[in-house]
C-alpha angles and dihedrals in degrees: 000000000000123000118266118254130217114195122195120201122194121194093210123118099189132076136253090037128191088195093056091046089050094049091045091051092053094043091050093050090049094047090052091048095053100031094249139139117246138205127182124194135170133215090265089063090062089069133211096313091074097071095059098034117119094176137012092264089065092065122097118251095262091054091046088054090056091048090051090052090050093049092046096047121115091217136006132216107201126186141163137186113245111255117180091337098312145058120294121280096240090050089057092043090053092053090045086066093055118094105244096227091055092075096042109136094358111142112241133185111207122214138166140178132209146162095262147357095273089080096051095109092064088099093056101035101037114016100038094053091047092055091040086062088056089049088235119160103247114192115240096245115072121183129222123182127187129204091270090062092066133071120189091351094303129105108265105165114105090200092056091044089054091049090049090051089051090054090046090053090051092050091045091057089053099048099026127218145166097280095044097111096046092052093050092055 
């Protein structure tokens, strides 16, 4: 049996990225919990072919490799920075290229970052409906972190870490793994 895979996807196009660090933190915690490997990428990693792509075949080989990892993952951690009240345009464009049935039933942890608390509902009003369209299995707990929750580009808030661990426990119960019981405690 092959090792499970957690793939994190960040909708950010700039580096360094708090969103990518946030998604990577959650993906790493989940991978540890279920005994999986993890890989996190952001929209920037898809390269210049993404902008002009009208279908997956238009992407360059490196971008296709990342798509194949996403499609083959056992669970996804998906996050976007908040841009004008929603996810980024290239993030949406990327998911527009994905065949809707290919994410059916796939467990997904939703996350977002933003400058302040007023954007905290992005996960419920933007991300959850998007993955509902794909018929993905989004865990009940979504996580939003604002600028004040980071220090030096890394997640610093204990409250947000606890919320992330709650989402990890929910995803762990879905996909199973060796640390499943200890996370649920």
